[in-house]
All heavy atoms as an XYZ file, in Angstrom:
888
protein
N       0.548    -21.237     13.668
C      -0.475    -20.572     14.459
C       0.143    -19.447     15.282
O      -0.455    -18.395     15.444
C      -1.162    -21.614     15.343
C      -2.277    -21.045     16.159
S      -3.591    -20.504     15.087
C      -4.899    -20.373     16.223
N       1.344    -19.663     15.785
C       2.032    -18.662     16.597
C       2.311    -17.408     15.785
O       2.218    -16.293     16.297
C       3.319    -19.254     17.164
C       3.887    -18.419     18.282
O       3.193    -17.616     18.881
N       5.154    -18.619     18.568
N       2.672    -17.580     14.485
C       2.933    -16.436     13.615
C       1.685    -15.570     13.450
O       1.771    -14.342     13.443
C       3.404    -16.893     12.237
C       4.780    -17.498     12.273
O       5.490    -17.296     13.272
O       5.142    -18.191     11.305
N       0.541    -16.213     13.313
C      -0.703    -15.464     13.162
C      -1.033    -14.673     14.419
O      -1.508    -13.542     14.341
C      -1.868    -16.384     12.809
C      -1.764    -16.959     11.426
C      -1.627    -18.320     11.222
C      -1.806    -16.125     10.316
C      -1.535    -18.846      9.948
C      -1.711    -16.632      9.034
C      -1.579    -17.998      8.861
O      -1.484    -18.506      7.593
N      -0.779    -15.255     15.571
C      -1.028    -14.567     16.836
C      -0.123    -13.344     16.973
O      -0.584    -12.256     17.333
C      -0.822    -15.525     18.011
C      -1.111    -14.958     19.402
C      -2.569    -14.545     19.511
C      -0.779    -15.994     20.465
N       1.152    -13.502     16.653
C       2.091    -12.377     16.716
C       1.680    -11.295     15.727
O       1.647    -10.103     16.055
C       3.537    -12.849     16.445
C       4.025    -13.744     17.588
C       4.471    -11.669     16.256
C       5.334    -14.432     17.310
N       1.338    -11.699     14.505
C       0.913    -10.732     13.483
C      -0.342     -9.986     13.929
O      -0.469     -8.780     13.728
C       0.655    -11.455     12.165
C       0.440    -10.530     11.005
C       0.320    -11.321      9.734
N       1.514    -12.128      9.558
C       2.209    -12.194      8.449
N       1.834    -11.500      7.422
N       3.270    -12.943      8.373
N      -1.272    -10.703     14.553
C      -2.503    -10.087     15.037
C      -2.207     -9.063     16.130
O      -2.701     -7.941     16.092
C      -3.442    -11.177     15.574
C      -4.700    -10.647     16.187
C      -5.740    -10.193     15.387
C      -4.843    -10.605     17.555
C      -6.899     -9.701     15.949
C      -5.995    -10.115     18.141
C      -7.023     -9.661     17.327
N      -1.369     -9.437     17.073
C      -1.059     -8.530     18.186
C      -0.261     -7.321     17.708
O      -0.593     -6.175     18.018
C      -0.315     -9.282     19.308
C      -1.268    -10.286     19.974
C       0.245     -8.319     20.340
C      -0.579    -11.254     20.918
N       0.804     -7.569     16.949
C       1.630     -6.459     16.459
C       0.818     -5.575     15.506
O       0.825     -4.341     15.627
C       2.910     -6.981     15.765
C       3.658     -5.863     15.067
C       3.807     -7.678     16.774
N       0.115     -6.192     14.577
C      -0.700     -5.425     13.628
C      -1.765     -4.608     14.331
O      -1.967     -3.431     14.021
N      -2.446     -5.204     15.298
C      -3.475     -4.481     16.049
C      -2.911     -3.317     16.836
O      -3.504     -2.233     16.888
N      -1.757     -3.528     17.431
C      -1.116     -2.453     18.192
C      -0.714     -1.299     17.285
O      -0.975     -0.126     17.590
C       0.122     -2.995     18.943
O      -0.290     -4.060     19.790
C       0.780     -1.915     19.764
N      -0.087     -1.633     16.164
C       0.361     -0.586     15.250
C      -0.835      0.133     14.624
O      -0.823      1.360     14.472
C       1.310     -1.167     14.176
C       1.713     -0.127     13.163
C       2.544     -1.762     14.830
N      -1.894     -0.600     14.273
C      -3.098      0.027     13.733
C      -3.681      1.000     14.755
O      -4.087      2.116     14.415
C      -4.155     -1.039     13.331
C      -5.516     -0.408     13.110
C      -3.715     -1.774     12.086
N      -3.711      0.599     16.023
C      -4.237      1.474     17.075
C      -3.402      2.744     17.218
O      -3.950      3.842     17.372
C      -4.278      0.727     18.413
O      -5.136     -0.370     18.329
N      -2.091      2.602     17.157
C      -1.218      3.776     17.256
C      -1.460      4.716     16.083
O      -1.579      5.938     16.261
C       0.264      3.344     17.343
C       0.532      2.667     18.687
C       1.192      4.533     17.139
C       1.873      1.970     18.771
N      -1.545      4.174     14.874
C      -1.802      5.013     13.709
C      -3.185      5.653     13.781
O      -3.377      6.798     13.360
C      -1.655      4.214     12.415
C      -0.255      4.203     11.885
C       0.619      3.181     12.206
C       0.192      5.222     11.061
C       1.915      3.166     11.712
C       1.482      5.217     10.561
C       2.345      4.188     10.889
N      -4.182      4.940     14.306
C      -5.516      5.516     14.446
C      -5.502      6.679     15.429
O      -6.144      7.716     15.188
C      -6.500      4.442     14.903
N      -4.780      6.530     16.539
C      -4.674      7.633     17.496
C      -3.953      8.823     16.871
O      -4.353      9.975     17.070
C      -3.948      7.173     18.763
C      -4.783      6.256     19.626
S      -4.015      5.844     21.199
C      -2.684      4.778     20.701
N      -2.909      8.561     16.108
C      -2.187      9.622     15.425
C      -3.103     10.337     14.435
O      -3.094     11.568     14.331
C      -0.964      9.047     14.707
C      -0.047     10.032     14.004
C       0.551     11.021     14.999
C       1.064      9.273     13.300
N      -3.920      9.568     13.728
C      -4.875     10.144     12.786
C      -5.913     11.013     13.464
O      -6.369     12.016     12.900
N      -6.319     10.669     14.676
C      -7.281     11.490     15.412
C      -6.689     12.826     15.831
O      -7.391     13.827     15.925
C      -7.776     10.746     16.657
C      -8.925      9.818     16.342
O      -9.481      9.936     15.238
O      -9.261      8.987     17.207
N      -5.401     12.852     16.104
C      -4.747     14.065     16.571
C      -4.493     15.043     15.430
O      -4.550     16.257     15.620
C      -3.419     13.709     17.289
C      -2.619     14.942     17.616
C      -3.697     12.886     18.527
N      -4.207     14.532     14.242
C      -3.822     15.384     13.114
C      -4.994     16.187     12.558
O      -6.131     15.759     12.597
C      -3.226     14.532     12.000
C      -1.894     13.886     12.338
C      -1.470     12.987     11.205
C      -0.834     14.939     12.597
N      -4.665     17.351     12.038
C      -5.641     18.209     11.379
C      -5.131     18.490      9.978
O      -3.937     18.644      9.797
C      -5.815     19.530     12.137
C      -6.257     19.357     13.550
C      -7.767     19.183     13.616
N      -8.182     19.132     15.025
C      -8.649     18.049     15.602
N      -8.733     16.932     14.920
N      -9.044     18.060     16.846
N      -5.894     18.599      8.969
C      -7.328     18.379      8.923
C      -7.659     16.892      8.974
O      -6.797     16.045      8.741
C      -7.733     18.973      7.583
C      -6.525     18.818      6.724
C      -5.344     18.975      7.669
N      -8.896     16.602      9.241
C      -9.311     15.199      9.376
C      -9.158     14.430      8.071
O      -8.943     13.226      8.084
C     -10.764     15.108      9.869
C     -10.911     15.434     11.327
C     -10.157     14.435     12.148
C     -10.253     14.768     13.620
N      -9.400     13.943     14.431
N      -9.245     15.099      6.947
C      -9.063     14.399      5.672
C      -7.636     13.863      5.547
O      -7.396     12.852      4.896
C      -9.389     15.323      4.505
O      -8.546     16.457      4.527
N      -6.676     14.522      6.166
C      -5.289     14.071      6.167
C      -5.115     12.827      7.021
O      -4.249     11.998      6.764
C      -4.387     15.194      6.673
C      -2.928     14.845      6.689
C      -2.220     14.723      5.514
C      -2.265     14.624      7.885
C      -0.871     14.403      5.517
C      -0.923     14.294      7.900
C      -0.231     14.193      6.712
N      -5.964     12.672      8.035
C      -5.846     11.553      8.962
C      -6.051     10.207      8.272
O      -5.553      9.184      8.736
C      -6.845     11.713     10.108
N      -6.753     10.194      7.143
C      -6.989      8.945      6.426
C      -5.713      8.298      5.913
O      -5.672      7.093      5.665
N      -4.655      9.084      5.770
C      -3.369      8.522      5.336
C      -2.819      7.527      6.348
O      -2.003      6.681      6.021
C      -2.344      9.637      5.126
C      -2.605     10.572      3.962
C      -1.612     11.724      3.993
C      -2.527      9.836      2.654
N      -3.251      7.664      7.591
C      -2.739      6.793      8.639
C      -3.713      5.659      8.934
O      -3.863      5.246     10.071
C      -2.459      7.614      9.902
C      -1.366      8.596      9.694
C      -1.653      9.926      9.447
C      -0.048      8.195      9.711
C      -0.641     10.842      9.233
C       0.970      9.102      9.489
C       0.668     10.427      9.255
N      -4.362      5.150      7.899
C      -5.286      4.033      8.054
C      -4.544      2.731      8.277
O      -3.398      2.691      8.692
N      -5.195      1.649      7.957
C      -4.666      0.325      8.268
C      -3.484     -0.088      7.400
O      -2.586     -0.766      7.878
C      -5.783     -0.705      8.138
N      -3.451      0.309      6.135
C      -2.428     -0.203      5.215
C      -0.996      0.071      5.665
O      -0.179     -0.862      5.698
C      -2.668      0.331      3.812
N      -0.628      1.299      6.028
C       0.769      1.505      6.441
C       1.121      0.737      7.709
O       2.229      0.211      7.833
C       0.863      3.016      6.685
C      -0.299      3.608      6.000
C      -1.358      2.557      5.966
N       0.192      0.658      8.622
C       0.500     -0.022      9.875
C       0.617     -1.531      9.678
O       1.483     -2.168     10.279
C      -0.557      0.305     10.925
O      -1.843      0.074     10.421
N      -0.209     -2.101      8.833
C      -0.096     -3.534      8.542
C       1.211     -3.810      7.812
O       1.890     -4.803      8.067
C      -1.313     -4.026      7.726
C      -2.597     -3.880      8.536
C      -1.123     -5.452      7.254
C      -2.630     -4.680      9.818
N       1.586     -2.917      6.903
C       2.860     -3.085      6.184
C       4.028     -3.068      7.157
O       4.944     -3.897      7.059
C       3.021     -1.995      5.130
N       4.022     -2.141      8.107
C       5.108     -2.086      9.089
C       5.153     -3.338      9.951
O       6.233     -3.867     10.236
C       4.958     -0.838      9.959
C       5.227      0.486      9.259
C       4.902      1.647     10.189
C       6.663      0.567      8.795
N       3.997     -3.808     10.380
C       3.960     -5.026     11.192
C       4.471     -6.222     10.395
O       5.258     -7.036     10.899
C       2.536     -5.288     11.684
N       4.053     -6.309      9.141
C       4.504     -7.415      8.288
C       6.007     -7.349      8.051
O       6.700     -8.372      8.092
C       3.747     -7.382      6.951
O       2.349     -7.492      7.214
C       4.188     -8.500      6.034
N       6.534     -6.146      7.810
C       7.979     -6.015      7.601
C       8.762     -6.394      8.853
O       9.812     -7.027      8.762
C       8.328     -4.599      7.168
C       8.016     -4.271      5.724
C       8.293     -2.801      5.439
C       8.819     -5.150      4.789
N       8.275     -6.000     10.011
C       8.942     -6.381     11.259
C       9.012     -7.886     11.422
O      10.065     -8.441     11.783
N       7.903     -8.559     11.140
C       7.898    -10.027     11.228
C       8.784    -10.649     10.154
O       9.458    -11.653     10.402
C       6.470    -10.551     11.113
C       5.582    -10.285     12.326
C       4.139    -10.620     12.011
C       6.065    -11.091     13.513
N       8.782    -10.072      8.967
C       9.611    -10.604      7.885
C      11.087    -10.488      8.217
O      11.861    -11.421      7.981
C       9.300     -9.867      6.563
O       7.908    -10.005      6.277
C      10.110    -10.423      5.418
N      11.495     -9.347      8.773
C      12.894     -9.181      9.177
C      13.254    -10.212     10.228
O      14.322    -10.838     10.164
C      13.144     -7.751      9.698
C      13.082     -6.759      8.545
C      14.498     -7.653     10.401
C      13.058     -5.310      8.979
N      12.370    -10.425     11.170
C      12.631    -11.383     12.248
C      12.725    -12.812     11.716
O      13.585    -13.585     12.152
C      11.538    -11.277     13.310
C      11.677    -12.262     14.418
N      12.695    -12.190     15.346
C      10.949    -13.360     14.745
C      12.578    -13.203     16.188
N      11.515    -13.917     15.842
N      11.848    -13.170     10.778
C      11.786    -14.557     10.309
C      12.744    -14.862      9.162
O      13.303    -15.952      9.105
C      10.363    -14.902      9.868
C       9.385    -14.956     11.020
C       7.968    -15.183     10.535
O       7.663    -15.064      9.351
N       7.086    -15.502     11.469
N      12.911    -13.919      8.235
C      13.673    -14.225      7.014
C      14.896    -13.352      6.788
O      15.614    -13.552      5.825
C      12.757    -14.141      5.803
C      11.644    -15.155      5.869
C      10.990    -15.277      4.561
N       9.937    -16.285      4.621
C       9.282    -16.711      3.596
N       9.568    -16.240      2.404
N       8.347    -17.618      3.725
N      15.073    -12.331      7.603
C      16.267    -11.494      7.483
C      16.038    -10.205      6.716
O      15.020    -10.011      6.059
N      17.033     -9.345      6.823
C      16.936     -8.006      6.232
C      16.958     -8.028      4.711
O      16.296     -7.222      4.063
C      18.069     -7.132      6.749
C      17.943     -6.792      8.207
C      19.118     -5.953      8.672
C      19.038     -5.706     10.164
N      20.203     -4.940     10.642
N      17.711     -8.920      4.117
C      17.809     -8.963      2.652
C      16.455     -9.295      2.023
O      16.023     -8.656      1.068
C      18.857     -9.982      2.221
N      15.782    -10.291      2.576
C      14.461    -10.665      2.063
C      13.467     -9.534      2.289
O      12.661     -9.217      1.413
C      13.975    -11.948      2.750
C      12.692    -12.483      2.186
C      12.698    -13.257      1.044
C      11.485    -12.196      2.794
C      11.516    -13.747      0.523
C      10.295    -12.679      2.280
C      10.314    -13.455      1.134
N      13.540     -8.912      3.459
C      12.624     -7.813      3.775
C      12.848     -6.617      2.852
O      11.902     -5.898      2.528
C      12.769     -7.401      5.235
N      14.085     -6.394      2.420
C      14.340     -5.268      1.519
C      13.665     -5.485      0.171
O      13.153     -4.539     -0.434
C      15.834     -5.034      1.347
O      16.428     -6.078      0.615
N      13.633     -6.721     -0.307
C      12.938     -7.031     -1.556
C      11.440     -6.824     -1.375
O      10.759     -6.265     -2.244
C      13.250     -8.469     -2.016
C      12.402     -8.858     -3.213
C      14.719     -8.619     -2.336
N      10.910     -7.253     -0.239
C       9.494     -7.058      0.056
C       9.160     -5.571      0.144
O       8.115     -5.132     -0.336
C       9.114     -7.748      1.374
C       9.226     -9.259      1.329
C       8.237     -9.880      0.369
O       7.047     -9.530      0.433
O       8.660    -10.713     -0.450
N      10.040     -4.792      0.740
C       9.827     -3.351      0.858
C       9.815     -2.691     -0.513
O       8.959     -1.847     -0.797
C      10.921     -2.723      1.734
O      10.912     -3.361      3.009
C      10.699     -1.238      1.905
N      10.744     -3.080     -1.359
C      10.768     -2.542     -2.717
C       9.474     -2.885     -3.451
O       8.911     -2.042     -4.155
C      11.975     -3.102     -3.473
C      12.126     -2.503     -4.856
C      13.283     -3.091     -5.598
N      13.019     -4.509     -5.833
C      13.949     -5.407     -6.079
N      15.216     -5.062     -6.109
N      13.632     -6.653     -6.303
N       8.975     -4.079     -3.255
C       7.715     -4.471     -3.885
C       6.557     -3.636     -3.374
O       5.671     -3.241     -4.146
C       7.440     -5.950     -3.624
O       8.472     -6.744     -4.152
N       6.549     -3.341     -2.081
C       5.490     -2.490     -1.518
C       5.564     -1.075     -2.097
O       4.542     -0.466     -2.382
C       5.613     -2.422     -0.001
C       5.201     -3.664      0.715
S       5.366     -3.402      2.488
C       5.166     -5.056      3.090
N       6.762     -0.568     -2.272
C       6.937      0.774     -2.846
C       6.442      0.792     -4.285
O       5.734      1.718     -4.703
C       8.406      1.218     -2.747
C       8.782      1.462     -1.279
C       8.652      2.473     -3.586
C      10.261      1.656     -1.042
N       6.783     -0.225     -5.064
C       6.305     -0.305     -6.445
C       4.786     -0.388     -6.490
O       4.144      0.232     -7.350
C       6.916     -1.498     -7.175
C       8.377     -1.343     -7.487
C       9.106     -2.418     -7.915
C       9.020     -0.120     -7.351
C      10.448     -2.297     -8.221
C      10.364      0.023     -7.648
C      11.081     -1.079     -8.087
N       4.214     -1.169     -5.600
C       2.756     -1.256     -5.538
C       2.118      0.077     -5.200
O       1.077      0.447     -5.752
N       2.753      0.824     -4.312
C       2.233      2.140     -3.934
C       2.330      3.121     -5.102
O       1.407      3.904     -5.342
C       2.992      2.676     -2.726
N       3.437      3.083     -5.829
C       3.594      3.954     -7.003
C       2.542      3.605     -8.052
O       1.908      4.500     -8.644
C       5.015      3.854     -7.577
C       6.024      4.456     -6.598
C       5.107      4.532     -8.949
C       7.470      4.159     -6.936
N       2.342      2.310     -8.282
C       1.341      1.877     -9.252
C      -0.062      2.282     -8.806
O      -0.885      2.706     -9.628
C       1.425      0.362     -9.440
N      -0.333      2.182     -7.505
C      -1.634      2.591     -6.989
C      -1.836      4.095     -7.157
O      -2.938      4.557     -7.477
C      -1.793      2.196     -5.520
C      -3.118      2.579     -4.948
C      -4.280      1.952     -5.363
C      -3.211      3.580     -4.001
C      -5.509      2.313     -4.845
C      -4.437      3.950     -3.478
C      -5.594      3.314     -3.901
N      -0.774      4.872     -6.964
C      -0.857      6.316     -7.176
C      -1.210      6.623     -8.626
O      -2.073      7.473     -8.904
C       0.460      6.991     -6.791
C       0.541      8.488     -7.070
C      -0.437      9.259     -6.197
C       1.955      8.983     -6.850
N      -0.560      5.950     -9.556
C      -0.852      6.163    -10.977
C      -2.300      5.787    -11.290
O      -3.023      6.536    -11.980
C       0.111      5.351    -11.843
N      -2.735      4.656    -10.777
C      -4.118      4.203    -10.972
C      -5.107      5.200    -10.375
O      -6.073      5.597    -11.033
C      -4.288      2.812    -10.344
C      -5.710      2.412    -10.074
C      -6.550      2.000    -11.107
C      -6.216      2.434     -8.777
C      -7.859      1.629    -10.852
C      -7.519      2.060     -8.517
C      -8.338      1.658     -9.551
O      -9.632      1.293     -9.299
N      -4.866      5.639     -9.165
C      -5.769      6.574     -8.497
C      -5.843      7.906     -9.228
O      -6.927      8.488     -9.376
C      -5.316      6.822     -7.054
O      -5.308      5.632     -6.331
N      -4.697      8.403     -9.667
C      -4.674      9.664    -10.400
C      -5.453      9.546    -11.705
O      -6.219     10.451    -12.071
C      -3.235     10.086    -10.667
N      -5.284      8.426    -12.409
C      -5.992      8.239    -13.669
C      -7.498      8.096    -13.442
O      -8.298      8.686    -14.172
C      -5.443      7.032    -14.420
C      -6.029      6.809    -15.815
C      -5.776      8.027    -16.711
C      -5.452      5.554    -16.436
N      -7.885      7.337    -12.435
C      -9.314      7.190    -12.118
C      -9.912      8.546    -11.774
O     -10.996      8.907    -12.252
C      -9.538      6.187    -10.969
C     -10.958      6.263    -10.427
C      -9.246      4.769    -11.433
N      -9.211      9.312    -10.971
C      -9.695     10.637    -10.596
C      -9.875     11.525    -11.818
O     -10.893     12.210    -11.972
C      -8.723     11.273     -9.602
O      -9.127     12.564     -9.264
N      -8.890     11.519    -12.705
C      -8.961     12.333    -13.907
C     -10.128     11.909    -14.803
O     -10.886     12.749    -15.297
C      -7.637     12.251    -14.668
C      -7.634     13.079    -15.912
C      -7.456     14.428    -16.008
C      -7.839     12.593    -17.247
N      -7.528     14.823    -17.320
C      -7.770     13.716    -18.099
C      -8.068     11.338    -17.789
C      -7.920     13.609    -19.473
C      -8.213     11.234    -19.161
C      -8.138     12.350    -19.985
N     -10.273     10.594    -15.003
C     -11.354     10.088    -15.855
C     -12.715     10.430    -15.249
O     -13.636     10.856    -15.969
C     -11.208      8.557    -16.081
C     -12.474      7.957    -16.669
C     -10.025      8.278    -16.988
N     -12.848     10.281    -13.941
C     -14.128     10.588    -13.301
C     -14.488     12.069    -13.430
O     -15.655     12.414    -13.651
C     -14.106     10.184    -11.830
C     -14.157      8.691    -11.548
C     -13.950      8.415    -10.067
C     -15.479      8.090    -12.024
N     -13.505     12.927    -13.303
C     -13.785     14.366    -13.420
C     -14.007     14.792    -14.876
O     -14.843     15.633    -15.152
C     -12.633     15.171    -12.829
C     -12.589     15.079    -11.338
C     -11.399     15.831    -10.804
N     -11.292     15.601     -9.374
C     -10.955     16.543     -8.527
N     -10.686     17.757     -8.943
N     -10.880     16.274     -7.243
N     -13.243     14.215    -15.770
C     -13.292     14.639    -17.178
C     -14.514     14.095    -17.905
O     -15.204     14.822    -18.598
C     -12.009     14.171    -17.874
C     -11.950     14.429    -19.348
C     -11.475     15.842    -19.605
N     -11.089     16.007    -20.984
C     -11.835     16.646    -21.876
N     -12.976     17.164    -21.535
N     -11.414     16.765    -23.115
N     -14.781     12.782    -17.747
C     -15.824     12.137    -18.540
C     -17.087     11.788    -17.748
O     -18.094     11.438    -18.340
C     -15.274     10.869    -19.215
C     -14.131     11.175    -20.147
C     -12.827     10.863    -19.804
C     -14.360     11.806    -21.364
C     -11.773     11.156    -20.658
C     -13.316     12.101    -22.223
C     -12.020     11.769    -21.862
O     -10.982     12.067    -22.708
N     -17.007     11.805    -16.440
C     -18.130     11.515    -15.537
C     -18.815     10.171    -15.805
O     -20.037     10.086    -15.876
C     -19.151     12.631    -15.579
C     -18.597     13.964    -15.163
C     -19.678     14.944    -14.846
N     -19.143     16.244    -14.532
C     -18.708     16.612    -13.333
N     -18.761     15.771    -12.338
N     -18.243     17.823    -13.132
N     -18.026      9.085    -15.953
C     -18.649      7.768    -16.108
C     -19.123      7.263    -14.737
O     -18.797      7.855    -13.708
C     -17.504      6.901    -16.629
C     -16.301      7.497    -15.973
C     -16.571      8.981    -15.954
N     -19.872      6.169    -14.715
C     -20.202      5.566    -13.412
C     -18.911      5.177    -12.676
O     -17.968      4.670    -13.294
C     -21.021      4.323    -13.783
C     -21.553      4.620    -15.154
C     -20.526      5.495    -15.819
N     -18.887      5.421    -11.394
C     -17.664      5.204    -10.610
C     -17.202      3.756    -10.663
O     -16.008      3.486    -10.838
C     -17.901      5.625     -9.150
O     -18.354      6.977     -9.147
C     -16.636      5.510     -8.336
N     -18.121      2.823    -10.521
C     -17.748      1.405    -10.552
C     -17.122      1.034    -11.896
O     -16.123      0.316    -11.935
C     -18.974      0.533    -10.265
C     -18.719     -0.954    -10.127
C     -17.766     -1.232     -8.960
C     -20.030     -1.705     -9.922
N     -17.676      1.547    -12.968
C     -17.127      1.267    -14.299
C     -15.702      1.801    -14.430
O     -14.800      1.100    -14.907
C     -18.020      1.887    -15.377
C     -17.511      1.772    -16.805
C     -17.507      0.320    -17.259
C     -18.350      2.624    -17.732
N     -15.484      3.028    -13.989
C     -14.147      3.629    -14.106
C     -13.130      2.889    -13.245
O     -12.020      2.599    -13.701
C     -14.201      5.100    -13.714
N     -13.480      2.594    -12.010
C     -12.507      1.957    -11.118
C     -12.154      0.545    -11.561
O     -10.986      0.155    -11.507
C     -13.021      1.932     -9.664
O     -14.294      1.292     -9.618
C     -13.113      3.325     -9.097
N     -13.127     -0.199    -12.020
C     -12.844     -1.578    -12.446
C     -12.136     -1.607    -13.800
O     -11.161     -2.347    -13.981
C     -14.138     -2.415    -12.478
C     -14.627     -2.644    -11.045
C     -13.911     -3.741    -13.190
C     -15.941     -3.356    -10.938
N     -12.583     -0.789    -14.729
C     -11.982     -0.847    -16.068
C     -10.552     -0.322    -16.099
O      -9.774     -0.704    -16.983
C     -12.845     -0.085    -17.074
O     -12.898      1.278    -16.738
N     -10.179      0.521    -15.145
C      -8.816      1.053    -15.130
C      -7.870      0.268    -14.220
O      -6.688      0.612    -14.127
C      -8.843      2.527    -14.721
C      -9.488      3.453    -15.746
C      -9.634      4.857    -15.187
C      -8.708      3.466    -17.041
N      -8.345     -0.786    -13.577
C      -7.471     -1.596    -12.723
C      -6.267     -2.181    -13.448
O      -5.202     -2.313    -12.837
C      -8.255     -2.696    -12.014
C      -8.889     -2.235    -10.757
S      -9.550     -3.627     -9.855
C      -9.877     -2.821     -8.315
N      -6.364     -2.523    -14.714
C      -5.154     -3.009    -15.397
C      -3.999     -2.009    -15.372
O      -2.838     -2.410    -15.448
C      -5.633     -3.277    -16.824
C      -7.085     -3.588    -16.669
C      -7.557     -2.699    -15.556
N      -4.281     -0.727    -15.240
C      -3.216      0.284    -15.149
C      -2.327     -0.012    -13.947
O      -1.099      0.101    -14.021
C      -3.827      1.695    -15.051
C      -4.606      2.042    -16.313
C      -2.756      2.742    -14.744
C      -3.788      2.010    -17.587
N      -2.944     -0.389    -12.840
C      -2.205     -0.721    -11.618
C      -1.229     -1.863    -11.916
O      -0.049     -1.812    -11.566
C      -3.204     -1.105    -10.537
C      -2.698     -1.170     -9.139
C      -1.409     -1.143     -8.708
C      -3.489     -1.263     -7.964
N      -1.366     -1.226     -7.341
C      -2.619     -1.301     -6.859
C      -4.852     -1.336     -7.737
C      -3.077     -1.406     -5.549
C      -5.301     -1.437     -6.441
C      -4.416     -1.465     -5.362
N      -1.718     -2.903    -12.577
C      -0.873     -4.045    -12.918
C       0.231     -3.649    -13.893
O       1.391     -4.024    -13.729
C      -1.717     -5.179    -13.507
C      -0.894     -6.300    -14.058
C      -0.280     -7.206    -13.207
C      -0.685     -6.435    -15.415
C       0.510     -8.233    -13.706
C       0.095     -7.457    -15.929
C       0.687     -8.354    -15.067
N      -0.125     -2.885    -14.911
C       0.843     -2.510    -15.944
C       1.984     -1.690    -15.345
O       3.160     -1.939    -15.632
C       0.146     -1.751    -17.091
C      -0.750     -2.708    -17.868
C       1.152     -1.070    -18.001
C      -1.719     -2.030    -18.813
N       1.656     -0.715    -14.500
C       2.698      0.111    -13.886
C       3.572     -0.740    -12.960
O       4.806     -0.626    -12.973
C       2.089      1.318    -13.135
C       3.144      2.078    -12.354
C       1.389      2.248    -14.119
N       2.948     -1.600    -12.165
C       3.722     -2.484    -11.275
C       4.655     -3.382    -12.064
O       5.828     -3.535    -11.722
C       2.780     -3.363    -10.442
O       1.980     -2.611     -9.613
N       4.137     -3.986    -13.119
C       4.933     -4.887    -13.941
C       6.067     -4.141    -14.635
O       7.195     -4.643    -14.721
C       4.028     -5.594    -14.960
C       4.698     -6.708    -15.693
C       5.043     -7.881    -15.038
C       4.986     -6.592    -17.038
C       5.670     -8.917    -15.713
C       5.617     -7.617    -17.728
C       5.954     -8.791    -17.056
N       5.783     -2.927    -15.106
C       6.815     -2.123    -15.761
C       7.935     -1.770    -14.785
O       9.121     -1.831    -15.144
C       6.200     -0.858    -16.347
N       7.582     -1.413    -13.561
C       8.605     -1.116    -12.548
C       9.435     -2.358    -12.241
O      10.653     -2.282    -12.088
C       7.955     -0.569    -11.286
C       7.390      0.844    -11.392
C       6.564      1.184    -10.167
C       8.503      1.852    -11.581
N       8.785     -3.495    -12.150
C       9.478     -4.756    -11.885
C      10.452     -5.081    -13.018
O      11.599     -5.466    -12.770
C       8.450     -5.869    -11.704
C       9.044     -7.214    -11.489
C       9.651     -7.686    -10.365
C       9.085     -8.280    -12.444
N      10.065     -8.984    -10.556
C       9.736     -9.376    -11.826
C       8.625     -8.419    -13.746
C       9.921    -10.568    -12.485
C       8.824     -9.631    -14.385
C       9.473    -10.678    -13.749
N      10.003     -4.892    -14.255
C      10.886     -5.141    -15.403
C      12.065     -4.174    -15.418
O      13.198     -4.572    -15.703
C      10.109     -5.003    -16.714
C       9.229     -6.180    -17.119
C       8.468     -5.845    -18.396
C      10.047     -7.440    -17.310
N      11.797     -2.916    -15.121
C      12.846     -1.908    -15.101
C      13.925     -2.254    -14.081
O      15.111     -2.199    -14.386
C      12.250     -0.540    -14.807
C      13.241      0.626    -14.730
C      13.846      0.881    -16.102
C      12.542      1.863    -14.209
N      13.524     -2.626    -12.901
C      14.507     -2.976    -11.849
C      15.223     -4.267    -12.214
O      16.421     -4.400    -11.987
C      13.815     -3.092    -10.471
C      14.723     -3.734     -9.463
C      13.381     -1.726    -10.000
N      14.521     -5.203    -12.828
C      15.147     -6.458    -13.257
C      16.240     -6.233    -14.286
O      17.276     -6.879    -14.269
N      16.039     -5.278    -15.172
C      17.038     -4.963    -16.192
C      18.205     -4.187    -15.625
O      19.325     -4.287    -16.115
C      16.406     -4.195    -17.343
C      15.438     -5.010    -18.142
C      14.917     -4.214    -19.326
N      13.767     -4.860    -19.932
C      13.845     -5.733    -20.901
N      15.017     -6.076    -21.372
N      12.770     -6.281    -21.401
N      17.955     -3.379    -14.612
C      19.020     -2.590    -13.997
C      19.893     -3.418    -13.081
O      21.056     -3.080    -12.849
C      18.430     -1.410    -13.228
C      17.716     -0.349    -14.051
C      17.113      0.707    -13.140
C      18.653      0.289    -15.059
N      19.352     -4.490    -12.535
C      20.107     -5.310    -11.565
C      21.119     -6.203    -12.211
O      21.283     -6.421    -13.311
C      19.139     -6.167    -10.751
């Protein structure tokens, strides 16, 4: 229960700081980059370092980076498909979700072979 309280307080504080930073930045469309996801990731990494150490946190960080790369690939493909073929948005976003998994899994396999 104590871990959840710390995560709530740290996460809320970091989210608030990122929200204030987003309000200050111009253009406003750029401010969306400072939404909840990066701040929650930072709060989680801080707690992970405290509880499990830097080595474990580095693996978690690498996983977050791979997830972000996979999400970028998925988002770019969804954007391209929506502009090129103009399907219903829900259909495009759901049907292309396996791309996110495939890219993540491929990155995981690549690092596993290199290690």
